[in-house]
C-alpha positions, -999 to 999 in steps of 0.1 A, spaced: 0 0 0 11 35 -8 -1 70 -8 15 82 -41 22 74 -77 56 85 -89 62 101 -123 80 70 -136 54 45 -124 37 28 -154 5 22 -133 -14 54 -140 -50 43 -131 -58 46 -93 -83 47 -65 -79 63 -31 -99 47 -3 -106 56 33 -103 30 61 -139 20 58 -156 -2 32 -182 0 4 -190 28 -20 -186 56 6 -150 45 12 -140 55 -23 -126 90 -21 -116 93 -57 -105 73 -87 -93 77 -122 -63 87 -143 -31 100 -127 -19 117 -158 8 110 -183 38 89 -172 70 109 -167 50 141 -165 27 139 -135 24 122 -102 -3 117 -76 1 122 -39 -26 118 -13 -28 123 25 -49 91 26 -32 59 36 -45 38 8 -39 45 -29 -39 15 -52 -26 18 -88 -33 -3 -120 -19 -5 -155 -52 -3 -172 -85 15 -168 -103 -18 -171 -84 -33 -141 -93 -1 -121 -130 -4 -132 -132 -40 -119 -118 -31 -85 -139 0 -81 -170 -19 -89 -161 -46 -64 -155 -20 -37 -188 -2 -45 -207 -35 -47 -222 -27 -82 -213 -41 -116 -216 -7 -133 -206 18 -106 -175 29 -125 -193 34 -158 -221 54 -142 -196 76 -122 -178 85 -155 -210 91 -175 -227 111 -148 -196 133 -141 -191 121 -106 -169 143 -85 -151 112 -74 -138 104 -110 -106 120 -122 -106 117 -160 -103 114 -188 -117 79 -194 -107 57 -223 -137 35 -218 -167 58 -213 -179 92 -223 -192 117 -198 -228 129 -204 -224 166 -211 -258 184 -209 -265 205 -240 -263 242 -236 -297 258 -234 -308 275 -266 -308 312 -262 -339 330 -276 -332 355 -303 -338 390 -290 -368 407 -307 -348 435 -323 -326 409 -342 -354 388 -356 -362 395 -392 
């Protein structure tokens, strides 16, 4: 167990967990950034890292007790997920259509 991912560590996908269990124990999870460029450090005791996003997804789903927790977290823009994801696309709500002011209409 560790609380950091060094710049040269090839395992870039991670989760940070508190000392409890279940979904509420997941503090954050996702991508640590490009290798040799970024690192991740947390004050929490438990940070687990993986080579692939799929490996991370499996573990996060097990912790949360749901077979699609990870997917829904990404797609619903969960504050726990640190992207980007290579597996899922976040749902971005469309911008509201602005009415044309009356003086511009033809």
